[in-house]
N, C-alpha and C positions, 0 to 999 in steps of 0.2 A: 504493500500500500504506500509506504513512504517513498520507495523508488519511483512509483508512478507519479506521485505528487511532485517530486523533484524534477522529473522529466518534463512534466507539464509546465512547471515554472520556467524551466530553461527555454521551452518553446515560445513562451509568451514574453520573454525579455525583448525590449524594443531594439530594432535593428539600428545600425549606425546611420546617421543622417545622410552621409555621403552615398549610401547604397539605397536610400529611400526606405520604404516600409511603412508599417502602421504605427501611429503614435500610441503611446500608452494611454493617453487621454481618450483616444477613440476606443481602445480596448476596454477602458474603464466604463465609457458610456455604453458600449455594447453590453458589457457585463451587467450594468445596472438595469438596462432595458430587459435583458433576458432574465435577470433575477426577479424583476417585477412580474414578468409573465409567468415564470415558474412558480413564484409564490402564490400568484392568483390561482394557478392550476391546482396547487397543493391545498389551498383553502377550499376550492370547489370539491376536491375529493373528500375533505373533512366533512363538508356539508352532506355529501352523499352517504358517507359512513354513518352520520347522525340519522339520516333517513332510514338506512338499513337497520340500525339499532332500534329506532322507534318502531319499525315494522316488526322486528323480533319481539320487542316488549309487548306490542299489541297482540301478536300471535300467542304469546305465553299467557297473557291475561285472558284471552278468549278461550284458550285450552283449559285454564283453571276454572273459568266460569262454566264451561260446558261439562267438564269432568264432575264438578260439584252437582250440576243438574242431573247427570246420569246417576250419581250416587243418591240424589234426592228421590229419583223414581224407585230405586231399590229400597230405600228407607221407607218410602210411602207404602210400597207393596207389603213390606214386612210389618209396618204399622197396622195396615188394614187386617192382615192375618192375625196379629196379636189381639186387636179389639174384637174381631169376630170370634176368635177362640175364647177370649175372656167372657164374652156374652154367653156363649154356649155352655161354658163351665159354671158361671156364677149367676147368669140371668140378670145382671145389673144393666138397666137401660142406659146408664151413662156410657157403657162401652159401645152400645149400638149408636148412640148419639155421636160419640167421638168418631166412630167408623164413617158415618155419613157426612160429618163435618169435613173429614179429610177427603172423602170421595168426591163431593160436589162443591164444597166451598174453597178449601185450601187448594185442592187439586194440584199437588206437586207433580204428579205424573204427567198430566197434560201440559203443565208449564215447562217441564223438562224437554218434552218433544218439540214444543213451539220454539224454545230457545235454540235448539240445534237446527231447526228448519231455517231460522233467520240468521244464523251465525256463519253459514257457509253458502258459497255459490252453488248453482244448480248441478255443477259437475263434481261437487264434494258433499254428497248427501247420503253416503252409505251408512255413516254413523247414525244419522237421524232415522233412516229407514229401519235399521236394526233396533233402535230404541222404540220406534213405533210398533215393531213386532212384539217387544216386551210389554208395551202398553196394551196391545190387543190381547195378549195372553193373560195379562192381569185382569182385563175386563171380563174375559171368559171365566176366569177363576171367581170373579165377584158374583157371577150368577149362581155358582155353587154355594158361595158364602151366604147369599140371600136365602137360599133354601134352608141351609143349616140354621140361620138365625130365626127363620119363620117357625121351624120345628121347635127350637128352643123357646121362642116367645109363647107358643101354644103350651109348652110344658110348664113354664114358669108363670103363666097367666099374665104376661106383659101385654098391656093394651096400647092402642095408639102407635103401633109399629109403623114405620115408613111404608108407603105404598109399594115401593120396589120390593120390600120384603114380603108383604102380604100377597102380592100378585105373582110371586115366584112359582115356578112350575112344580106340581106335586111329584113326589117320587113314587116308584112302583110299590103298590100295596099299602100306600099311606092310609087309606080309608079304614083299613082293618087293623091298624097299629094301635097299641095301647100308649098312653103317655110315656111310660118308661121306654118302650120301643122307639118312640119318636126321638126322645133325647139321645138314646144310644145311636140312632141313625145320624143325628146331627153331629155327634162326636166323631163318628166314623168318617163323615164327609170332611171334617176339619183336620183330622189326624191320620186319615188313611193314606195308603201308598199312592193312590191316584193324586191326592192333593199334594203330597210331598214331591211327586214327580212333576206336577205342574209348576210348583214353586221353583224347582230346579231348572225347568225350561226357561222361566222368567230370568233367573240369575244368569243362565248361559247367554241369553239374548243381551242382557245388560253388559256382561263381560265382553261379548263380541262387539257391542257398540263402543265400549271404552277402547278396545284394541283398534277399531277402525278410526276412532277419533285421533288416537296417537299416530296412526299411519298417515292420516290426512295432515296433521300438524307437521310430521317429519318431512313430508313432501314440500311444504311451504318453507320450512327451515333450511332444507337442502338448497332451495333456490336462493335464499338469502345468503347462505354460506358461499355459493358460487359467485354471487355478486360481490361479497366481501373480499374474496380472493382476487377478483379482477381489480377491485379498488386498491388492494394492497400491492398488487403487481404494478399498477400505474403509479402509485406513490413511490415505489422503489425506482422506477424509471426517472421520475421527476427529481428524486434525490441524486441519482447518478449523473443526470445532466447538469444539475446545479453544481455538483462537485467538479465536473469537467470545465464549466464555463466561469463560475464565480470563484476565481483564484484568490480574491481578497478574503473570501469567507472559508478558505480551506480548513483552517484550524477549527473554526466553529462547527463546520460540517462534520469533521472527524470526531469532535467531542460530543455534539448534540444530536447527530443524525446517524452517521454510519456505525459508530460503536453500539449505541442502543439497538439499532436495527439488526445488527449481527447477533446481538444477545437475544433479541426476540426470535430470530430464526432458529437458534439453537434450542430455545425453550419450546418452540412449536414442534421441532423434530422430536423432542423428548416428551411431547404431550403434557407440558406443564403450563400453568397460568403465567401471564407476563407480569413483570414488575415495571410499573409505569416509570419511564425515564426518558431523558432526551428532550426533544422539541415538543411544542404544544401538539402538533399533529400526531407525533408518535405516542405521546401520552394519551391522547384521545383514542387513537387506534388501539392501544393496550386496554383501555377501559372497555371499548366496544368488543374486542376479542375476548376479554375475560368474562364479559356478560354472556357471550355466546358459548364460551367454554363451560361456564356454570350451567347454562341451559342444557348443554350436551351431557354434562355429568348427571344432571337430574334425569335425563332420558335414559341414560345407562342404568341408573338406579332403578327406574321403573321396569326396564327390561330384566334386571336381575330379580325383581320381585316375581316376574313370571317364571323365572328359573327355580324359584323356591316353592313351586307347586308340585305335589305328587301326581304323576301322570295317570295313575290308576284311579285314585279316589277323587282327585280334584281339590283336595284340601292341602294345607301346607305340608312340606316335607321336613326332614331333620334340619336342613339349612335354614328354612323359614322359622322353625322352632328356636334354633340358636339365636337368630337375629332378633326375634321378638322377645325372648327371655332376657337377652342382654340388656334391654332397656326397660324391662318390667320385672323387677325382683321384689318390689314392696307391695304389700297389701294384695297378695295373690294367693290362689290355691292352685297347686299343680296336681292333676290327676293323671296317673299312668294306668292305661286300660289295656288289659291283655285278653285276647280271645282264648277261652279255656280249651286246652288240648287241640290246638289248631293244626299241629303237624299230623295227628291222627285223623282229624277232620278232612284234611287234604287227601290223605291216603284213601279214605272211604269214599269221598264224594268227588274227588278230582280237583285239579288246580283251578279250572274255570269256575266251578261252584265256589271254591274258596275265595277267588277274586270277587265274585258277585256278592258274597257275604261281606267282604271288607268294604266294598262300595256302599252296601246297605248300611253298615255301621257308620261310615263317614257321613252319609246323608242324615242319619239319625242324630249324630253329634252336632252337625251344623244346624239342624232344625231345633233340637232340644235346648241348646245353650244360647245365651244372649249374643247379640251381634258384637258386643264388646269383648266376648270371650274368644279364645284362639284354639280351635281344634286342629290337630295335625297327626300325620302318620310318621313316626320317627324310626320305626324298624319294620320288619316283615309283617308281623301281626301285632305289633305294639303301637298303640295310639296314645296320644296325650291331649289334655285340654288345659290351657292356662286360663283360669277364671280371674278376672280383674276385680278390683274394689271388693276384696273379701277379707274377712277376719276369722279368728279361730272359733268364734261362737256360731258360725254359720254351717255347721255340719249338716243340719236338715236340708239346707239349700242344695248342698252337694248330693245328698241322698235322693232328693226329689228329682234332680236332673238325671241322675243315673236311672232312677225308676222310670222316668219318661222315655229314656233311650230303650230300656228293656221292653216297655210297652210297644214301641215301634218295631223292635226286633221280633216281638212275638207275633206280629201280623204275618200270617203265612199265605196271604193272597198272591205273593210272588212265587210260591212253591219252593222257596229256599228252606233248607233245614234250619231248625232252631239252634241258636248258639247261646252260650252264657258268658258272662264277663267277670273277670277278677279285677278289682280296682284298688289302687293304692293312692291315698290322698295325703297331701302335706300342705300346711299353711306357712307362708313366709313369716319369719320373725326378724327382729332388729339384728342387723349385721350379717344376715344370710346372703351368700352368693348364689348365682344360678347353679353352680355345682352342688352347693350344700342342699338346696331344696330338691334337686333331682335325686340325690342320694337318699334324702328323707322319704320321698315318694316311692323310690325303688325299694327301700326297706319295708314300707307299709305294704307294697304289692307282694313282696316275697312272703310276708306274713299271711296275706289273704290267700295266696296259692297254697301255702303250707297247711292252712286250716280248712281245706276242702274246696276252695275256689267258689265261684258264683256268689261273691260277697264284696263288701267294701271294707277296707282297713284304713283307719286314720293313723298317721304317724304318732306314736306315743300312746295310742289307745287300742281298744279291742276291735274285733271285726263287727261289721253291721251287715246283716243279711241283705242281699240285693233286693231293692224294691221292685214289686211287680207292677 
């Protein structure tokens, strides 16, 4: 670099007057004019970079808003399910009122679809179409929920039920049913395998919509990245020309442009964020690049989350478990759930049936536990659930959840063999690490297995028979 500068200086030295040549003042004037033109070009590039940055920020904000809307549809669907189930179980009219308040007044589901429809151009509507599919499936499920709530309303003697409930289609043989049979039919509608399968279809459509949204955003961000690379290349050219022409500013360029730019290139090659340095333009470029670097890191993190899913059951795998538990070690309950005698089960019924049973168990865990809890499959037939916001006096809550899971597993409408579960539970205490609570739950599970299986064992206490 220094040899090149010295050679350029020698070339620009004024010629002897007797031989003619270009005056240094002319060279200076030309240098000033070219410097002004190059500076103007550089500032134009900075403005374009600002526009690209603003576009990237707009795309990010739009993605966050649309992603929240997709989650709202899932939350609203789960909320409707909860309220309908609560009404069927308790007969409390407040649950039915809350159900229809969400369905017709709040309408988070419809709002989510409308937002995606208006957020993308006509050629980027796949995410909205998939979310519309989820909404359609949710509406179809609502028809069954109306029927269940009507049967429950008749059983509990609830009057003034909404018209949508009272006009719901009767089920087969309803006229000859006793009140007890009607409420049992309502519970079967809300807790049966068909309902669980329909909920799973809604979740799959929502997940597909989220994936499509990410793909659409990536397409736009890639276009922004290409434009940013073009602008960066043009800026390098302008800096190189400025170095060759403006010899008066050679030292300044070496210190405030070329050196920082070379540093930027090395950090880009190492896939590292840039440290803002050098001229204003380069500092601005570093800020814009770092913003896009952070956006890309977030996208990679999102892709990693997809990698933390168990391909068989669709719930989190061991990597997802480790990631979640690393940030949730306080006020939790860790349940380790083992399918009793699963190796013998596979030998008798075959691996395909064994896989189907594990999928059934995963669906039951996802349905039975709260949306804030974290079910996962951490080994072949070993499952875990991390329950958040828990304390040591909530043993009944754990037992009730496992009881609900057992109820779902006892449903033989899918012709799958019956399985039993051994469960080890441990509550986090002050100073416990993720390793400590796992060992505690593992100790409890070992005691449950040792004492006959098909039960729950709490760390530090005795076994509790599995709730039916």
